[in-house]
C-alpha positions in Angstrom: 111.0 54.2 105.8 107.2 55.7 106.6 107.5 58.5 104.2 109.4 56.5 101.4 106.5 53.8 101.8 104.1 57.2 101.3 105.4 58.6 98.4 105.8 55.5 96.2 101.6 54.8 97.1 101.6 58.0 96.0 103.4 57.6 92.2 101.3 54.6 91.6 98.1 55.9 92.8 99.0 58.4 90.1 99.4 56.3 87.5 96.5 53.9 88.0 94.6 57.4 88.0 96.2 58.2 84.6 95.4 55.5 83.1 91.6 54.8 83.4 91.2 58.0 82.5 90.2 58.8 78.3 93.3 59.5 76.3 94.4 63.3 75.5 94.1 64.6 72.4 97.8 63.9 72.3 97.6 60.7 73.3 94.9 59.7 70.8 97.0 61.2 67.6 99.4 58.6 68.5 96.8 55.5 68.0 97.4 53.9 64.4 93.6 54.3 62.2 92.7 50.9 62.5 92.7 50.7 66.0 90.3 53.4 66.1 86.4 52.6 66.8 83.3 54.2 67.3 79.6 53.0 68.0 77.0 54.0 66.0 73.8 53.8 66.7 70.8 52.5 63.9 67.1 52.3 64.7 65.2 50.8 61.4 62.2 52.9 62.1 64.4 55.4 60.6 65.3 54.3 57.5 64.4 53.7 54.2 65.1 49.5 54.1 62.5 46.5 52.8 60.2 45.6 55.8 57.4 42.8 56.1 55.8 40.9 58.1 52.9 38.2 58.2 51.5 35.5 59.8 50.8 31.8 59.1 50.0 28.3 60.8 52.0 25.6 62.2 50.4 21.9 63.2 51.9 21.9 66.8 51.4 18.2 68.1 49.6 19.2 71.2 49.3 15.2 72.7 52.6 16.3 75.1 50.3 19.4 76.1 50.5 20.3 79.9 47.5 21.7 79.7 43.8 20.4 78.3 41.6 23.0 77.1 38.1 22.4 76.9 34.6 24.2 75.4 34.2 27.7 73.3 35.5 31.0 72.2 35.6 33.3 69.2 34.8 30.8 66.8 36.9 28.0 68.3 36.7 24.7 69.9 38.1 22.7 71.9 37.7 19.4 72.5 39.2 16.6 75.0 39.8 13.3 75.6 40.2 11.7 78.9 41.3 8.1 79.6 42.2 6.5 83.8 44.9 3.8 84.9 43.1 1.7 87.2 45.1 0.5 90.2 43.4 -1.8 92.4 44.2 -3.5 95.7 43.8 -7.2 95.9 41.1 -6.8 98.3 39.4 -5.3 95.3 40.7 -7.8 92.5 39.9 -10.6 95.1 36.5 -9.4 94.7 36.9 -8.7 90.9 37.7 -12.7 90.4 35.1 -13.9 92.6 32.6 -12.1 91.3 31.0 -10.4 93.7 32.1 -6.8 92.8 29.2 -3.9 93.1 30.3 -0.9 91.6 28.0 2.0 93.4 28.8 5.2 91.2 31.9 7.1 90.1 32.9 10.2 89.2 35.7 12.7 87.3 36.4 15.7 89.4 38.8 18.3 87.4 40.4 21.3 88.8 40.3 24.1 86.1 43.6 26.0 86.0 42.7 28.7 83.2 39.7 30.5 82.5 39.0 32.2 78.8 36.3 34.3 78.1 33.5 35.9 80.4 32.6 33.7 83.9 29.5 34.4 83.5 28.6 33.0 79.9 27.6 29.1 79.1 29.7 26.7 79.7 28.4 23.0 79.3 29.7 19.3 77.8 29.0 16.0 76.9 30.6 13.0 77.5 31.3 10.3 75.2 32.2 6.1 75.8 35.4 6.5 73.2 35.2 2.9 71.3 38.6 2.4 70.0 42.4 2.8 70.8 44.3 6.7 70.5 47.1 7.7 71.7 48.2 11.9 72.3 51.0 12.2 70.4 50.7 13.5 66.8 46.3 14.2 67.1 45.0 16.3 65.3 41.4 17.0 63.6 41.9 14.3 61.3 42.0 11.8 63.9 39.0 13.6 65.7 36.9 12.7 62.9 37.7 9.4 62.7 37.0 9.0 65.9 34.9 6.3 67.1 32.7 7.3 69.9 29.1 6.3 71.4 26.9 8.7 69.9 24.4 9.0 72.9 26.1 10.5 75.9 27.1 8.5 79.1 27.6 11.7 81.5 27.4 15.6 81.3 28.7 18.2 83.4 26.7 19.0 86.3 27.7 21.8 88.3 29.6 24.0 85.5 29.8 27.2 87.5 31.7 25.0 90.1 35.6 25.5 91.1 36.2 22.0 90.6 34.0 20.8 87.7 32.5 17.3 88.2 29.7 14.7 85.7 29.1 11.3 86.8 29.9 8.5 85.0 27.5 5.0 84.4 28.4 1.8 87.2 28.6 -0.8 84.0 31.2 1.3 82.2 32.8 2.1 85.3 33.1 -1.6 86.9 34.0 -2.4 82.2 36.7 -0.6 83.1 37.5 -2.3 86.7 37.7 -5.1 85.6 39.9 -4.8 82.5 42.6 -4.5 85.0 42.5 -8.1 86.0 40.9 -9.4 82.3 42.5 -8.6 79.6 39.4 -10.2 77.5 37.1 -7.9 79.1 36.2 -4.6 76.2 39.4 -2.1 76.1 39.3 1.2 78.6 39.6 3.5 75.9 38.9 6.6 78.5 36.1 9.5 77.0 35.4 12.5 75.5 34.4 15.2 76.7 32.4 17.2 73.7 31.5 20.9 74.2 27.8 21.9 74.0 27.0 24.6 71.3 26.0 26.9 73.6 29.3 27.0 75.2 31.3 30.8 74.9 34.6 30.6 77.1 37.5 28.0 77.3 38.2 26.3 80.7 42.2 24.8 81.1 43.1 21.7 83.1 46.5 20.2 84.4 47.2 17.6 81.6 49.6 14.5 82.3 53.5 15.4 82.4 56.6 13.5 83.4 56.1 15.1 86.6 52.8 14.0 88.6 50.6 17.6 89.6 47.7 17.2 92.2 45.6 18.5 90.6 45.7 16.4 87.8 41.6 15.1 86.9 41.2 11.8 88.6 37.7 10.0 88.8 36.1 7.7 91.6 35.0 4.9 92.1 33.0 4.1 94.9 33.0 -0.1 94.8 31.5 -2.7 97.6 31.5 -6.6 97.8 28.3 -6.6 100.2 28.4 -7.6 103.6 32.5 -7.7 103.3 33.8 -4.1 102.5 33.4 -0.8 101.0 35.6 1.6 99.5 36.2 4.4 97.4 39.0 3.9 94.7 41.3 6.9 93.2 42.2 6.9 89.3 44.6 8.9 88.1 44.5 10.2 84.5 47.3 8.1 81.7 45.9 9.9 79.1 45.2 12.8 77.6 44.5 15.5 74.9 43.2 18.4 73.0 42.6 19.1 69.6 41.4 22.5 68.3 39.0 23.8 65.3 37.5 26.4 64.0 38.7 28.9 62.8 39.7 32.2 64.6 37.7 35.4 64.4 40.7 37.7 64.1 40.1 41.4 64.6 42.5 43.1 62.2 44.4 40.9 60.1 48.1 43.5 59.3 49.0 42.6 61.8 51.1 40.0 63.6 49.0 37.6 65.2 50.3 35.3 67.5 47.7 32.5 68.5 48.6 29.8 71.5 47.3 26.3 70.6 46.0 27.2 67.3 48.6 27.5 66.4 49.7 30.5 64.8 53.0 32.4 64.0 54.0 35.3 63.5 57.3 36.6 60.9 59.4 39.8 60.5 61.8 40.7 57.8 64.1 44.1 57.8 66.9 44.6 54.9 70.0 44.6 57.3 72.4 45.8 54.2 72.8 49.2 56.1 75.2 47.9 58.2 79.2 47.9 57.7 80.1 44.7 57.1 83.3 44.5 59.8 80.8 45.5 61.8 80.4 44.6 65.6 76.8 44.5 67.2 77.2 45.5 71.1 73.5 45.9 71.7 70.3 44.9 68.9 67.1 45.7 71.3 64.1 44.2 69.8 61.0 45.9 70.4 57.2 44.9 69.4 54.2 46.2 70.8 50.4 44.9 71.7 47.3 46.0 69.9 45.2 45.3 72.7 41.6 46.1 71.1 42.9 42.7 68.6 44.0 40.6 71.6 42.8 38.1 73.8 44.5 36.5 76.9 42.9 34.0 79.8 43.8 33.8 83.3 47.1 33.4 82.0 48.3 36.4 80.2 51.6 35.4 77.8 54.9 37.1 79.2 57.0 36.7 76.4 57.3 35.7 73.0 60.4 33.8 71.4 62.2 34.5 68.3 63.9 32.3 66.0 65.7 32.8 63.0 64.6 31.7 60.0 66.2 29.0 57.7 64.0 29.6 54.6 61.9 32.7 54.1 59.7 30.9 52.2 59.6 27.9 54.0 58.3 29.3 57.2 58.8 25.7 59.2 62.1 26.2 58.7 64.9 27.1 61.7 68.5 28.2 61.4 69.1 26.5 64.6 67.1 26.0 67.9 68.7 28.8 69.2 65.9 30.7 70.8 65.9 34.3 71.9 63.0 35.5 74.6 61.6 39.0 74.5 60.5 40.0 77.9 56.9 41.7 77.9 56.8 45.1 79.5 53.1 46.2 79.9 52.0 46.5 76.3 55.4 45.8 74.6 57.5 42.7 74.4 61.2 44.0 73.9 64.7 41.4 74.5 68.4 41.8 72.3 68.5 39.5 70.0 72.1 41.2 68.5 73.2 37.1 68.8 71.3 37.5 65.5 72.2 40.1 63.6 75.7 39.1 64.9 75.4 36.3 62.0 74.2 38.1 59.6 76.9 40.4 59.6 78.7 37.1 60.1 77.7 35.6 56.4 74.5 33.6 57.5 71.5 34.4 54.9 69.5 37.3 56.7 65.9 35.1 56.0 63.9 36.9 58.6 62.6 36.3 62.3 60.2 33.1 63.8 57.6 34.5 66.3 56.0 32.5 68.6 54.0 33.0 72.5 56.2 31.1 75.2 52.8 29.3 76.2 51.5 28.0 73.2 50.2 24.8 74.8 49.5 25.7 77.7 46.7 28.8 76.7 44.9 30.7 73.9 46.2 33.5 74.1 45.9 35.8 71.2 49.0 38.4 70.7 47.9 41.0 68.2 51.5 42.5 67.6 51.3 45.7 65.6 53.1 45.1 62.3 55.1 47.9 59.6 51.9 48.4 58.0 51.2 49.8 61.8 49.0 54.0 61.0 50.6 54.7 64.2 54.6 54.4 63.6 55.1 54.4 66.8 53.6 51.4 67.3 55.0 49.5 64.9 58.1 46.6 64.5 61.4 48.0 66.0 65.3 46.9 65.9 67.3 49.5 67.7 71.4 48.3 67.2 74.1 49.8 68.4 77.9 48.9 66.5 81.0 49.2 66.4 82.2 50.5 62.9 86.2 51.2 61.8 86.3 55.0 61.1 
């Protein structure tokens, strides 16, 4: 019985081994022609096809941005607005209602979490009281130009070299904000504007307000007292913030594809895909972009990936086919990723209107990623799409 079982097992293993091996020439000849496939490889940098690229700007809503920027760098200026929500304990409210509360001092603390530019270069800003109501959504350069604020600054940055930025506020301004929290007839709390000085030559960023509260958000500290009764230090959280980027960036190589976060510059790239068979199956399509390190700048949080989307209209760079996006991961001085999904859609009938490129940190930095284009003198640095596809013989 044992011998019979051994023979059956050996025979079964022989059959399995025969199945997993490649078919012999004799077996191949028995397959019909329409069932034979061949994997081919094509690299766009070796083909005589049309390729083109450009850089364009898109208006970006920085109201929801998780990081607020302030300062000056390479032709750009970032101005910020912040407002605090005043929440008072009952003891302070009672003292306010009886007109027996004094504000002894007030200041704002900001913890930077992003730096752009040499930290030894000048950095400073003045603080201005804002007089009109504002909301972060869709706030832009036109909104900033129309802003009503006191022309005389109420404060200046106290310690530009420290890890925690700090500026004081006038006692009467802090009192007005505290009073407004209990008295609707009191002047509105519209916060302050942080405007970089002319001599500033670098950018700092700090945590903005999001749907999740973070411990490193800016805070307002107010020391209040009711004489003869108590003294307390109030810690108030930020309730609104926005920053606006103005100016023209100093771009070293305009023939590159320049992706500038926050500004926002995006890229466009197109290649003619007509060399691909209409019934091809795309197995893999690796898109690689090379960074021009001499024309790029990055802050303390480098850009780690680039987003690629399908353009819906080559003449309207704001439109994309869908929300589908593919990330090109960074390795050293290149971004690379598999965009076979997009190439297959072109094969299947979706019009090839090109690709839209942007940085994934578009609302979190002021990094400039300058990518070599198809015009690069060094051909090895040009964008390349390496396509592996299956074609019927």
